[in-house]
C-alpha positions in Angstrom: 0.0 0.0 0.0 0.9 3.6 -0.1 3.5 4.7 2.4 4.3 8.2 3.8 7.7 9.7 3.2 9.1 13.1 4.2 11.7 15.4 2.6 13.2 18.5 4.0 13.4 21.9 2.2 16.1 21.7 -0.6 16.0 17.9 -0.8 15.6 16.3 -4.2 12.7 13.8 -4.6 14.1 12.6 -8.0 15.8 13.9 -11.1 15.0 13.8 -14.8 16.0 10.6 -16.5 16.0 8.5 -13.4 14.5 5.1 -13.9 12.4 5.1 -10.7 8.6 4.9 -11.4 6.8 5.5 -8.1 3.9 7.9 -8.0 3.8 10.6 -5.2 0.9 12.5 -3.8 1.8 15.7 -2.0 0.2 15.7 1.4 2.0 18.8 2.7 4.5 21.3 1.5 5.5 22.6 -1.9 7.8 21.4 -4.7 9.4 22.9 -7.8 9.3 20.8 -11.0 12.3 21.7 -13.1 14.4 20.7 -16.1 18.1 21.1 -16.3 20.1 22.2 -19.4 23.8 22.1 -18.4 24.1 24.2 -15.3 20.8 26.1 -16.0 17.9 25.1 -13.8 14.5 25.9 -15.5 11.4 25.9 -13.3 8.5 24.3 -15.0 5.8 24.3 -12.3 5.3 24.7 -8.5 3.0 22.1 -7.0 1.6 21.8 -3.5 -0.7 19.7 -1.3 -3.2 17.5 -3.2 -1.2 17.3 -6.4 0.6 14.3 -7.7 4.1 13.7 -9.2 5.6 11.0 -11.4 2.5 9.9 -13.2 4.1 9.4 -16.6 6.9 7.0 -15.3 4.3 5.3 -13.1 2.3 4.2 -16.1 4.9 3.7 -18.8 8.1 2.7 -16.8 9.9 5.4 -18.8 12.5 7.7 -17.4 11.5 10.8 -15.3 10.8 13.8 -17.5 11.7 16.4 -14.9 13.3 16.8 -11.5 11.6 17.6 -8.2 13.0 19.9 -5.6 11.3 20.5 -2.3 11.0 24.2 -1.7 9.4 23.6 1.7 9.5 20.7 4.1 7.2 18.3 2.4 5.3 15.1 3.1 4.2 12.6 0.4 2.3 9.4 -0.1 4.4 7.1 -2.2 2.6 4.5 -4.4 4.8 1.9 -6.0 4.2 0.8 -9.6 4.0 -2.8 -8.3 0.9 -1.7 -6.5 -0.6 -0.6 -9.8 0.1 -4.0 -11.3 -1.5 -5.7 -8.3 -4.6 -3.5 -7.8 -5.4 -1.7 -11.1 -7.6 -3.5 -13.6 -5.8 -4.2 -16.9 -8.0 -1.7 -18.9 -6.9 1.1 -16.5 -3.2 0.2 -17.0 -3.7 0.2 -20.8 -5.5 3.6 -20.6 -2.8 5.1 -18.4 0.0 3.9 -20.8 -1.9 5.3 -23.8 -2.5 8.7 -22.2 1.2 8.8 -21.0 2.4 8.1 -24.6 0.3 11.0 -25.9 1.5 13.4 -23.2 5.2 12.4 -23.8 4.7 13.0 -27.6 3.1 16.4 -26.9 6.0 17.3 -24.6 8.5 16.4 -27.2 6.7 18.5 -29.8 6.7 21.5 -27.5 10.4 20.9 -26.8 11.3 20.7 -30.5 8.9 23.4 -31.9 8.1 25.6 -28.9 4.7 27.1 -28.3 4.0 30.7 -27.6 0.8 31.7 -25.9 -0.5 35.3 -25.6 -1.6 36.8 -22.3 -0.4 33.8 -20.2 1.7 34.4 -17.1 4.7 32.2 -17.3 6.8 30.9 -14.4 9.6 33.3 -13.6 13.1 32.1 -14.2 15.4 31.7 -11.2 17.8 34.4 -10.3 21.5 33.6 -10.9 22.2 33.1 -7.2 19.2 30.7 -7.0 20.3 28.9 -10.1 23.7 28.3 -8.6 22.2 27.2 -5.3 19.8 24.7 -6.9 22.5 23.4 -9.3 24.7 22.6 -6.3 21.9 20.7 -4.6 21.3 18.7 -7.9 25.0 17.9 -8.2 25.2 16.8 -4.6 22.2 14.6 -5.1 23.8 13.0 -8.1 26.9 12.2 -6.2 24.9 10.4 -3.4 22.9 8.2 -5.8 
């Protein structure tokens, strides 16, 4: 069954391209979803209680598409992919994999072509000092794993 886990502020939950495939539901706290290009850390979204993380890898066993940094002390419910295989009906697993494939294809199209929207507030980039701080956290996490 789902099990609770806790992470402190500035801890990494996981990084892009990791092969882990657990699903996390945020119970408390706030996280930053980010991608990394070299030493540049690019925030993609900020998520808080009630939202979930890792759904793509959970369904398709593919690599993580982004990294997760806790920007506050955070608590999660961790659901392993083995639980999905045990408890989900086969049609739901097939649906999840199909939706995941479509989302990954859409993400790749956006990455390669870009999309510009009018009158949409975007997520502000990190200041250079914050970029450097988060980059060091990411590099430290990589050395530990």
